[in-house]
C-alpha positions as CSV (number, residue, x, y, z in Angstrom):
1,M,-50.3,52.9,-15.5
2,Q,-47.1,52.2,-17.3
3,R,-46.3,49.3,-14.9
4,L,-49.8,47.8,-15.3
5,M,-49.4,47.9,-19.1
6,R,-46.0,46.1,-18.8
7,H,-47.5,43.3,-16.7
8,T,-50.5,42.9,-18.9
9,L,-48.3,42.8,-22.0
10,L,-46.0,40.2,-20.3
11,L,-49.0,37.9,-19.6
12,F,-50.2,38.3,-23.2
13,F,-46.8,37.5,-24.6
14,I,-46.4,34.4,-22.5
15,L,-49.8,33.1,-23.4
16,L,-49.2,33.8,-27.1
17,N,-45.8,32.3,-27.0
18,L,-46.9,29.0,-25.6
19,A,-48.1,28.1,-29.1
20,H,-44.5,28.2,-30.2
21,S,-42.6,27.2,-27.0
22,A,-43.0,24.5,-24.4
23,Y,-42.5,24.1,-20.7
24,G,-39.7,21.5,-20.3
25,Q,-38.4,19.7,-17.2
26,G,-35.1,20.8,-15.8
27,R,-33.5,17.4,-15.2
28,F,-31.3,17.6,-18.3
29,S,-30.0,21.1,-17.7
30,H,-26.3,21.5,-17.0
31,W,-26.3,24.2,-14.4
32,I,-23.2,26.1,-13.3
33,S,-22.5,28.8,-10.8
34,Y,-19.8,30.8,-9.2
35,P,-18.1,28.5,-6.5
36,T,-19.4,30.6,-3.6
37,V,-22.9,31.9,-4.4
38,D,-24.1,35.0,-2.7
39,S,-27.3,37.0,-3.1
40,T,-26.1,40.1,-5.0
41,S,-23.0,39.4,-7.1
42,Q,-23.2,39.5,-10.9
43,I,-21.0,36.8,-12.5
44,W,-19.0,36.5,-15.8
45,F,-18.8,33.0,-17.3
46,R,-16.7,32.0,-20.3
47,H,-15.3,29.1,-22.3
48,T,-13.2,28.9,-25.5
49,Y,-13.8,26.1,-27.9
50,V,-11.0,25.3,-30.3
51,T,-11.7,23.9,-33.8
52,Q,-9.7,23.6,-37.0
53,K,-12.7,24.9,-39.1
54,A,-15.7,27.0,-38.3
55,P,-18.9,25.0,-37.8
56,E,-21.3,25.2,-40.7
57,Q,-24.2,25.8,-38.4
58,A,-24.3,26.3,-34.6
59,T,-26.9,27.1,-32.0
60,I,-26.8,28.1,-28.3
61,T,-29.6,27.5,-25.9
62,L,-29.0,29.5,-22.7
63,T,-31.1,28.9,-19.6
64,S,-30.9,31.2,-16.6
65,T,-32.7,32.0,-13.3
66,G,-31.7,35.6,-13.6
67,H,-30.9,38.1,-16.3
68,F,-28.0,37.7,-18.8
69,E,-26.1,38.9,-21.8
70,L,-24.7,36.3,-24.2
71,F,-21.5,37.0,-26.2
72,V,-19.8,35.0,-28.9
73,N,-16.3,36.3,-29.8
74,E,-17.1,39.5,-28.0
75,R,-20.2,40.2,-30.1
76,N,-23.5,40.6,-28.2
77,V,-25.8,37.8,-29.4
78,S,-28.7,38.6,-27.0
79,N,-29.1,42.2,-28.3
80,D,-32.1,43.1,-26.1
81,V,-31.8,44.6,-22.6
82,M,-32.5,42.9,-19.3
83,V,-32.9,39.5,-21.0
84,P,-35.0,37.5,-20.4
85,Y,-38.2,39.6,-19.9
86,R,-39.8,38.3,-16.8
87,P,-42.2,39.3,-14.0
88,A,-40.7,41.1,-11.0
89,L,-39.1,38.8,-8.3
90,S,-39.5,35.7,-10.6
91,D,-36.4,33.5,-10.9
92,Q,-38.2,30.7,-12.9
93,P,-35.6,29.2,-15.4
94,V,-36.1,30.7,-18.8
95,A,-34.3,29.3,-21.9
96,I,-33.7,31.2,-25.1
97,T,-32.2,29.7,-28.2
98,Y,-30.0,31.7,-30.6
99,D,-28.5,30.9,-34.0
100,V,-24.8,31.9,-33.6
101,S,-23.4,30.6,-37.0
102,R,-22.5,34.1,-38.3
103,F,-20.5,34.9,-35.2
104,L,-18.1,31.9,-35.4
105,R,-14.4,31.8,-36.4
106,P,-12.4,28.9,-37.9
107,D,-9.8,28.6,-35.1
108,S,-11.4,29.2,-31.7
109,N,-14.7,30.5,-30.4
110,T,-15.2,32.2,-27.1
111,I,-18.6,32.0,-25.5
112,A,-19.2,34.3,-22.6
113,V,-22.2,35.0,-20.4
114,W,-22.9,38.0,-18.0
115,Y,-25.3,36.8,-15.3
116,A,-27.2,38.9,-12.8
117,P,-29.7,37.7,-10.1
118,V,-33.2,39.0,-10.7
119,Y,-33.2,40.4,-7.1
120,P,-31.0,39.9,-4.0
121,H,-31.4,36.3,-3.1
122,L,-29.6,33.0,-3.2
123,N,-30.0,30.7,-6.2
124,E,-27.2,28.2,-6.9
125,R,-28.4,27.4,-10.4
126,Q,-27.3,30.5,-12.3
127,V,-26.8,29.5,-16.0
128,S,-27.1,26.4,-18.1
129,L,-25.7,26.5,-21.7
130,S,-25.8,24.1,-24.6
131,Y,-23.7,24.8,-27.7
132,Y,-24.5,22.5,-30.6
133,G,-24.6,22.2,-34.4
134,K,-22.7,20.6,-37.3
135,M,-19.4,20.9,-39.1
136,E,-18.9,21.1,-42.9
137,D,-18.5,17.3,-43.2
138,G,-22.0,16.9,-41.6
139,Q,-20.6,15.7,-38.3
140,S,-22.7,16.9,-35.3
141,F,-21.3,18.3,-32.1
142,C,-22.6,19.3,-28.7
143,H,-21.0,21.0,-25.7
144,V,-22.6,21.9,-22.4
145,S,-21.6,24.2,-19.5
146,D,-19.6,22.3,-16.9
147,S,-16.7,22.8,-14.5
148,D,-14.3,23.4,-17.5
149,W,-16.0,26.8,-17.8
150,L,-14.3,29.8,-16.1
151,C,-16.0,32.4,-13.9
152,H,-15.2,35.7,-12.3
153,V,-17.2,38.2,-10.2
154,A,-18.3,41.0,-12.4
155,N,-17.7,44.7,-11.8
156,R,-21.4,45.2,-10.9
157,S,-23.6,43.9,-8.2
158,L,-27.2,44.4,-6.9
159,L,-28.0,46.8,-4.0
160,S,-31.0,46.7,-1.7
161,G,-34.0,48.6,-2.8
162,N,-33.6,47.9,-6.5
163,G,-30.2,49.6,-6.6
164,E,-27.1,48.6,-8.5
165,L,-23.3,49.1,-7.9
166,Q,-21.0,49.7,-10.9
167,N,-17.3,49.7,-10.2
168,G,-15.5,51.5,-13.0
169,K,-12.1,50.6,-11.5
170,D,-12.5,46.8,-11.4
171,Y,-11.0,44.4,-14.0
172,P,-9.6,46.5,-16.8
173,L,-9.3,43.6,-19.3
174,R,-12.0,42.7,-21.8
175,W,-13.6,39.9,-19.8
176,N,-15.4,38.3,-22.8
177,S,-12.3,38.3,-25.1
178,N,-9.2,36.1,-25.1
179,E,-7.3,38.9,-23.4
180,I,-7.8,37.7,-19.8
181,D,-5.5,36.6,-17.0
182,P,-6.6,33.0,-16.3
183,A,-5.0,33.1,-12.9
184,C,-7.7,35.6,-11.8
185,W,-10.5,33.2,-12.9
186,L,-12.0,30.2,-11.1
187,S,-13.6,27.0,-12.4
188,A,-17.3,27.1,-12.4
189,K,-19.2,24.9,-10.0
190,E,-21.6,22.3,-11.5
191,Q,-25.1,22.3,-9.9
192,K,-27.8,19.7,-10.0
193,G,-31.0,20.5,-11.9
194,D,-34.4,20.2,-10.3
195,D,-36.6,17.4,-11.8
196,R,-39.7,19.1,-10.6
197,E,-39.1,22.5,-12.0
198,E,-40.3,23.6,-15.4
199,I,-38.3,25.7,-17.8
200,L,-40.1,28.2,-20.0
201,R,-38.4,27.9,-23.4
202,F,-38.3,30.7,-26.1
203,S,-36.8,30.5,-29.6
204,S,-37.9,32.7,-32.5
205,F,-40.7,34.6,-30.9
206,Y,-40.7,35.8,-27.3
207,P,-41.3,38.8,-25.1
208,A,-38.3,41.1,-24.7
209,E,-37.3,44.7,-23.8
210,K,-35.5,47.4,-25.7
211,V,-34.4,51.0,-25.4
212,S,-37.1,53.0,-27.1
213,K,-35.9,56.6,-26.8
214,I,-33.3,58.8,-25.1
215,L,-34.3,62.0,-23.2
216,Q,-31.9,64.7,-22.2
217,G,-32.0,65.9,-18.6
218,Q,-31.9,69.5,-17.5
219,P,-30.1,70.5,-14.2
220,V,-31.8,72.1,-11.3
221,T,-29.5,73.4,-8.6
222,A,-29.9,71.7,-5.3
223,G,-26.7,72.6,-3.4
224,Q,-22.9,72.7,-3.6
225,D,-22.4,68.9,-3.5
226,R,-25.6,67.8,-5.2
227,V,-27.8,68.5,-8.2
228,Y,-31.2,67.4,-9.6
229,Y,-31.8,66.6,-13.2
230,N,-35.3,66.8,-14.6
231,F,-36.7,65.0,-17.7
232,P,-39.7,66.1,-19.9
233,V,-41.8,63.0,-19.0
234,T,-41.6,60.0,-16.6
235,T,-40.0,57.0,-18.1
236,Q,-39.0,53.5,-16.9
237,G,-35.5,52.4,-17.6
238,W,-32.0,53.7,-17.0
239,V,-30.3,57.0,-16.3
240,R,-26.9,57.3,-18.1
241,V,-24.5,59.9,-16.8
242,T,-21.3,61.0,-18.6
243,I,-18.6,62.0,-16.1
244,R,-15.3,63.9,-16.7
245,N,-12.3,64.8,-14.4
246,A,-13.3,62.5,-11.6
247,R,-10.8,61.0,-9.2
248,P,-10.0,57.3,-9.2
249,G,-12.2,55.7,-6.5
250,E,-14.5,58.6,-6.2
251,R,-18.1,57.5,-5.5
252,I,-21.1,59.1,-7.2
253,H,-24.8,58.3,-6.4
254,I,-27.3,58.5,-9.2
255,G,-30.9,57.7,-8.2
256,G,-30.2,54.3,-6.8
257,L,-27.0,53.6,-8.8
258,E,-23.7,53.8,-7.0
259,Y,-20.7,54.4,-9.3
260,I,-17.0,54.1,-8.4
261,C,-15.0,56.2,-10.8
262,N,-11.9,55.1,-12.7
263,G,-10.6,58.6,-13.3
264,K,-10.4,58.3,-17.0
265,T,-11.9,60.9,-19.4
266,D,-15.6,60.6,-20.1
267,E,-16.6,57.6,-18.2
268,Q,-20.2,56.5,-18.2
269,A,-22.4,55.4,-15.3
270,Y,-25.6,53.5,-15.9
271,R,-27.7,50.6,-14.7
272,K,-27.5,47.3,-16.5
273,F,-29.9,44.7,-15.0
274,T,-32.2,47.0,-12.9
275,A,-34.6,49.7,-13.9
276,S,-36.2,52.7,-12.2
277,D,-39.0,55.3,-12.8
278,N,-37.3,58.5,-14.0
279,Q,-38.6,62.0,-14.1
280,Q,-36.2,63.6,-11.7
281,V,-32.9,62.1,-10.5
282,L,-30.7,63.3,-7.7
283,I,-26.9,63.1,-8.2
284,Y,-24.5,63.5,-5.4
285,G,-21.1,62.1,-4.3
286,D,-18.4,61.9,-1.7
287,R,-16.1,64.8,-0.7
288,Y,-14.4,64.8,-4.1
289,F,-17.6,65.2,-6.1
290,Q,-18.1,68.4,-8.1
291,K,-21.2,69.3,-10.1
292,S,-18.9,70.3,-13.0
293,Q,-17.9,66.7,-13.4
294,I,-21.3,65.9,-14.8
295,Q,-21.2,66.3,-18.6
296,K,-24.5,64.8,-19.7
297,V,-27.5,63.1,-18.1
298,E,-29.8,61.0,-20.2
299,A,-32.9,58.9,-19.5
300,L,-33.1,55.7,-21.6
301,E,-36.7,54.6,-21.8
302,I,-37.0,50.8,-21.8
303,V,-40.2,49.3,-23.3
304,P,-41.5,45.8,-23.8
305,Y,-42.0,44.5,-27.4
306,F,-42.4,41.2,-29.2
307,H,-39.0,39.8,-30.4
308,S,-39.4,38.2,-33.7
309,S,-36.6,36.4,-35.6
310,Y,-36.0,33.1,-37.3
311,L,-33.3,30.8,-36.1
312,Y,-32.3,29.6,-39.6
């Protein structure tokens, strides 16, 4: 029932939004990808633009065939979860426009994108970004994603069967900040747009998803090396587990999520770009796993809603 309501709401949102948004051809998109595209990897993209003054007004239009998060100077601009809201197994390009003026600095501005495929499959067109606006003197500017952008495989990837892998040990630096090691990053690969493919464009009003509520799980003993957690009701979304005293490299399985521990105090494991139905979740691990390592288990319910905001 909940899944049917989500699909019905999505159709309603798209039909309603067509009054404010248009389908546009993809020939003018500036697509980039990781140099060697595979079917499951999530990718970080980034570029730093240097200016002597902060732009007076600036906008970013981000198009993607998957899900994404958009950051400007480490601040999450996209806000919603699993952006954009799309039907299952659909990788149609969706473009969302954001006003980013309030996030900009006078010296340099780092734009970063976390990309994830919608499902395990190959699509060489991963993201296309345009950053444009005007300076204080009225002069216009426009930058687009190209091979000057840097990219790096993220510390997450998709697994078969709607699963997700989170590697808590991988890449300790803040990937969307200026504190990176450029030697570890590659130049993005430019990809051709498809003249025949249409892009669904959203700006101020569009369908989205958000975390609605958080439910606490209660443990049910299942054995020495595994434990079930029950929640009061069935929700669709994420399970977030707080872990303490794990070994670096220890692997813990949480209802379709595989987490590789970093061994630091109070690390958290949770999905990011996939969701599951949650009323009971089984948690187990490798030979180092102990039930006492589990400090808290929460179900984060994700619901669709109508995003409403003005660009200017």
